[in-house]
DRENDO-141490 format. One record per residue (C-alpha): residue in one letter; x, y, z; residue number from 1. Coordinates in Angstrom, 3 decimals. Layout:
BEGIN
<node aa="a" xx="X" yy="Y" zz="Z" i="NUM"/>
...
***
This chain:
BEGIN
<node aa="m" xx="-34.291" yy="-8.494" zz="1.854" i="1"/>
<node aa="m" xx="-33.882" yy="-9.714" zz="-1.706" i="2"/>
<node aa="r" xx="-36.581" yy="-8.107" zz="-3.754" i="3"/>
<node aa="i" xx="-36.481" yy="-9.846" zz="-7.128" i="4"/>
<node aa="l" xx="-35.178" yy="-13.354" zz="-7.765" i="5"/>
<node aa="g" xx="-34.705" yy="-14.751" zz="-11.271" i="6"/>
<node aa="i" xx="-34.805" yy="-18.562" zz="-11.333" i="7"/>
<node aa="i" xx="-33.710" yy="-20.644" zz="-14.296" i="8"/>
<node aa="p" xx="-34.793" yy="-24.278" zz="-13.899" i="9"/>
<node aa="a" xx="-32.436" yy="-26.578" zz="-15.799" i="10"/>
<node aa="r" xx="-32.314" yy="-30.246" zz="-14.969" i="11"/>
<node aa="g" xx="-29.777" yy="-32.509" zz="-16.548" i="12"/>
<node aa="g" xx="-31.962" yy="-35.465" zz="-17.474" i="13"/>
<node aa="s" xx="-33.750" yy="-34.468" zz="-20.665" i="14"/>
<node aa="k" xx="-34.762" yy="-37.583" zz="-22.564" i="15"/>
<node aa="r" xx="-36.007" yy="-36.128" zz="-25.865" i="16"/>
<node aa="i" xx="-32.930" yy="-33.948" zz="-26.419" i="17"/>
<node aa="p" xx="-30.144" yy="-35.131" zz="-24.105" i="18"/>
<node aa="g" xx="-28.139" yy="-32.241" zz="-22.695" i="19"/>
<node aa="k" xx="-30.472" yy="-29.681" zz="-24.283" i="20"/>
<node aa="n" xx="-29.796" yy="-26.967" zz="-21.681" i="21"/>
<node aa="i" xx="-26.091" yy="-26.898" zz="-22.480" i="22"/>
<node aa="k" xx="-26.067" yy="-27.794" zz="-26.172" i="23"/>
<node aa="s" xx="-24.148" yy="-25.301" zz="-28.269" i="24"/>
<node aa="f" xx="-26.329" yy="-22.805" zz="-30.122" i="25"/>
<node aa="l" xx="-24.546" yy="-20.197" zz="-32.251" i="26"/>
<node aa="g" xx="-21.342" yy="-20.941" zz="-30.373" i="27"/>
<node aa="k" xx="-22.622" yy="-20.775" zz="-26.782" i="28"/>
<node aa="p" xx="-24.479" yy="-23.139" zz="-24.448" i="29"/>
<node aa="i" xx="-28.198" yy="-22.502" zz="-24.850" i="30"/>
<node aa="i" xx="-28.654" yy="-21.750" zz="-21.121" i="31"/>
<node aa="s" xx="-26.191" yy="-18.878" zz="-21.468" i="32"/>
<node aa="y" xx="-28.745" yy="-16.900" zz="-23.478" i="33"/>
<node aa="s" xx="-31.254" yy="-16.991" zz="-20.612" i="34"/>
<node aa="i" xx="-28.596" yy="-16.025" zz="-18.074" i="35"/>
<node aa="l" xx="-27.345" yy="-13.148" zz="-20.220" i="36"/>
<node aa="a" xx="-30.885" yy="-11.918" zz="-20.969" i="37"/>
<node aa="a" xx="-31.654" yy="-11.883" zz="-17.241" i="38"/>
<node aa="q" xx="-28.435" yy="-9.986" zz="-16.495" i="39"/>
<node aa="e" xx="-28.978" yy="-7.493" zz="-19.300" i="40"/>
<node aa="s" xx="-32.522" yy="-6.767" zz="-18.121" i="41"/>
<node aa="g" xx="-31.167" yy="-5.195" zz="-14.935" i="42"/>
<node aa="v" xx="-34.310" yy="-6.337" zz="-13.148" i="43"/>
<node aa="f" xx="-32.998" yy="-9.026" zz="-10.803" i="44"/>
<node aa="d" xx="-31.241" yy="-8.776" zz="-7.475" i="45"/>
<node aa="k" xx="-30.087" yy="-12.370" zz="-7.930" i="46"/>
<node aa="i" xx="-30.140" yy="-14.836" zz="-10.822" i="47"/>
<node aa="i" xx="-29.930" yy="-18.508" zz="-9.907" i="48"/>
<node aa="v" xx="-30.033" yy="-21.804" zz="-11.740" i="49"/>
<node aa="s" xx="-31.897" yy="-24.676" zz="-10.114" i="50"/>
<node aa="t" xx="-30.257" yy="-27.848" zz="-11.381" i="51"/>
<node aa="d" xx="-29.295" yy="-31.385" zz="-10.490" i="52"/>
<node aa="s" xx="-26.326" yy="-31.377" zz="-12.881" i="53"/>
<node aa="k" xx="-22.733" yy="-30.460" zz="-12.053" i="54"/>
<node aa="e" xx="-22.081" yy="-29.725" zz="-15.725" i="55"/>
<node aa="i" xx="-25.014" yy="-27.314" zz="-15.966" i="56"/>
<node aa="a" xx="-23.927" yy="-25.716" zz="-12.668" i="57"/>
<node aa="t" xx="-20.402" yy="-25.127" zz="-13.963" i="58"/>
<node aa="i" xx="-21.634" yy="-23.531" zz="-17.177" i="59"/>
<node aa="a" xx="-24.195" yy="-21.420" zz="-15.305" i="60"/>
<node aa="r" xx="-21.500" yy="-20.099" zz="-12.969" i="61"/>
<node aa="d" xx="-19.183" yy="-19.437" zz="-15.917" i="62"/>
<node aa="y" xx="-21.859" yy="-17.111" zz="-17.311" i="63"/>
<node aa="g" xx="-22.453" yy="-15.332" zz="-14.004" i="64"/>
<node aa="a" xx="-25.474" yy="-17.095" zz="-12.517" i="65"/>
<node aa="e" xx="-25.442" yy="-18.488" zz="-9.019" i="66"/>
<node aa="v" xx="-26.090" yy="-22.136" zz="-8.175" i="67"/>
<node aa="p" xx="-26.665" yy="-21.992" zz="-4.422" i="68"/>
<node aa="f" xx="-27.796" yy="-25.637" zz="-4.131" i="69"/>
<node aa="f" xx="-28.335" yy="-28.771" zz="-6.162" i="70"/>
<node aa="r" xx="-31.923" yy="-29.743" zz="-6.794" i="71"/>
<node aa="p" xx="-32.917" yy="-32.928" zz="-4.948" i="72"/>
<node aa="p" xx="-33.763" yy="-36.076" zz="-6.955" i="73"/>
<node aa="e" xx="-37.473" yy="-35.874" zz="-6.082" i="74"/>
<node aa="l" xx="-37.610" yy="-32.540" zz="-7.950" i="75"/>
<node aa="s" xx="-35.525" yy="-33.726" zz="-10.894" i="76"/>
<node aa="d" xx="-37.728" yy="-36.303" zz="-12.569" i="77"/>
<node aa="d" xx="-39.889" yy="-36.157" zz="-15.677" i="78"/>
<node aa="f" xx="-43.055" yy="-35.494" zz="-13.669" i="79"/>
<node aa="t" xx="-42.151" yy="-32.595" zz="-11.383" i="80"/>
<node aa="g" xx="-43.713" yy="-29.323" zz="-12.456" i="81"/>
<node aa="t" xx="-42.039" yy="-25.952" zz="-12.574" i="82"/>
<node aa="n" xx="-44.067" yy="-24.608" zz="-9.634" i="83"/>
<node aa="k" xx="-42.515" yy="-27.124" zz="-7.243" i="84"/>
<node aa="v" xx="-39.026" yy="-26.297" zz="-8.486" i="85"/>
<node aa="i" xx="-39.615" yy="-22.554" zz="-8.060" i="86"/>
<node aa="a" xx="-41.126" yy="-23.079" zz="-4.595" i="87"/>
<node aa="h" xx="-38.071" yy="-25.143" zz="-3.591" i="88"/>
<node aa="s" xx="-35.788" yy="-22.281" zz="-4.636" i="89"/>
<node aa="v" xx="-37.778" yy="-19.693" zz="-2.703" i="90"/>
<node aa="k" xx="-37.854" yy="-21.929" zz="0.397" i="91"/>
<node aa="h" xx="-34.064" yy="-22.169" zz="0.199" i="92"/>
<node aa="y" xx="-33.834" yy="-18.425" zz="0.790" i="93"/>
<node aa="q" xx="-36.637" yy="-18.330" zz="3.347" i="94"/>
<node aa="g" xx="-34.669" yy="-20.952" zz="5.292" i="95"/>
<node aa="q" xx="-31.859" yy="-18.424" zz="5.456" i="96"/>
<node aa="e" xx="-34.342" yy="-15.775" zz="6.604" i="97"/>
<node aa="i" xx="-34.038" yy="-13.931" zz="3.297" i="98"/>
<node aa="d" xx="-37.358" yy="-12.602" zz="2.080" i="99"/>
<node aa="v" xx="-38.069" yy="-12.811" zz="-1.631" i="100"/>
<node aa="e" xx="-40.669" yy="-10.307" zz="-2.783" i="101"/>
<node aa="y" xx="-40.926" yy="-11.244" zz="-6.481" i="102"/>
<node aa="v" xx="-39.891" yy="-14.299" zz="-8.480" i="103"/>
<node aa="c" xx="-39.493" yy="-14.705" zz="-12.217" i="104"/>
<node aa="c" xx="-39.040" yy="-18.062" zz="-13.920" i="105"/>
<node aa="i" xx="-36.862" yy="-17.927" zz="-17.015" i="106"/>
<node aa="y" xx="-36.667" yy="-21.161" zz="-18.953" i="107"/>
<node aa="a" xx="-33.186" yy="-22.267" zz="-19.953" i="108"/>
<node aa="t" xx="-34.196" yy="-22.919" zz="-23.551" i="109"/>
<node aa="a" xx="-36.508" yy="-19.931" zz="-24.057" i="110"/>
<node aa="p" xx="-34.965" yy="-16.635" zz="-22.939" i="111"/>
***
């Protein structure tokens, strides 16, 4: 059983600020701050990034997060809410018969 799952939703298609999740901020990709904050908290059994972007996935893995799947297109548009993205991530683990007791959403641009 996985008790506590940290999920960082980070799609690649931002229109207002293209590439915002991986833009450099004080010398590091902005998503790295959320990943590092989650790691430093010591709270999570697993920290994952839910993304549709290979570039975001590579950076997330470089900073120690897992990217166990790529988010499907129907969950990667401008209109899909966070709840659906989080539910998709939890269902991924339930499909592997891994129970998730608690979930925390950590936004990529607001650690």
